[in-house]
C-alpha positions in Angstrom: 107.2 161.1 116.6 104.9 158.0 114.9 107.8 159.3 111.6 110.7 158.2 113.5 109.1 155.4 115.9 108.5 152.6 114.1 106.1 150.1 116.0 107.1 147.4 114.4 110.5 147.5 114.3 110.5 148.1 117.9 108.3 144.5 118.6 110.5 143.0 116.1 114.1 143.9 117.6 112.1 144.0 121.4 111.1 139.8 120.4 114.4 139.4 119.3 115.9 140.8 122.6 113.5 137.8 124.5 114.3 135.2 122.1 118.4 135.7 122.9 117.9 135.9 126.4 115.9 132.7 126.5 114.0 133.7 130.2 110.4 133.0 128.6 110.9 130.2 126.0 108.2 128.6 128.0 105.8 130.8 126.5 104.6 130.3 122.8 106.0 132.2 120.3 102.9 134.1 119.3 101.8 135.0 123.1 105.3 136.4 123.4 105.2 138.4 120.0 101.5 138.9 121.2 102.1 140.9 124.4 105.1 142.5 122.9 103.1 144.4 120.0 100.7 145.2 123.0 103.2 146.9 125.4 104.6 148.7 122.3 100.9 150.0 121.5 100.5 151.1 125.1 104.0 152.7 125.3 104.0 154.5 122.2 100.1 155.9 123.2 101.8 157.2 126.2 104.9 158.7 124.3 101.9 160.6 122.4 100.7 161.8 125.4 103.1 163.4 126.9 103.9 166.6 125.0 106.8 168.0 126.8 106.4 166.2 130.0 109.3 163.9 130.9 108.7 160.3 130.4 107.4 158.0 133.6 108.6 154.8 133.5 105.9 153.7 136.4 103.2 155.2 134.5 104.1 153.2 131.5 104.9 150.0 133.6 101.7 149.7 135.7 99.8 149.7 132.2 102.4 147.1 130.8 101.4 145.4 134.2 97.7 145.4 133.6 97.7 144.2 130.1 100.4 141.7 131.2 98.0 140.3 133.4 94.7 140.5 131.8 96.2 138.8 128.6 98.4 136.1 130.1 97.1 135.3 133.7 98.4 131.6 133.3 101.8 133.5 133.8 101.0 136.0 136.6 104.7 135.0 138.7 106.1 135.8 135.8 104.7 139.3 134.9 106.8 141.2 136.6 109.8 140.3 134.7 108.4 140.1 131.9 107.4 144.1 132.2 111.3 145.0 133.4 112.7 143.0 130.5 110.4 144.8 128.3 111.1 148.0 129.4 114.8 147.5 129.3 115.0 145.8 126.0 112.1 149.2 124.9 114.8 151.6 126.3 117.9 149.9 124.4 116.3 149.9 121.3 114.9 153.8 121.4 119.1 154.6 122.4 120.3 152.6 119.5 117.2 154.2 116.7 118.9 157.9 118.7 115.4 158.3 120.0 115.9 159.0 123.2 117.4 162.5 124.7 118.9 162.0 128.1 119.1 165.5 130.1 
């Protein structure tokens, strides 16, 4: 999967989506970029764990929420939305990159 999935490209595209949306413009750009990179690492690690098993969004969401709460406690009120938006943007990246197979 590593040869197909480019973590840096995914993080850049997701950051662009967040920037275009503008809902998290109150965050420092480096904070947002850092949490996105961490989210991509968490997501990628989970995908590597899966093997042939189906992707479970709830498991990933829980991991993202824990990471965001640890890294950005000052934004506790926004964590759920941050995770939701990330999940949507990552899904769109995966579709656009041709990395998703729908059953």
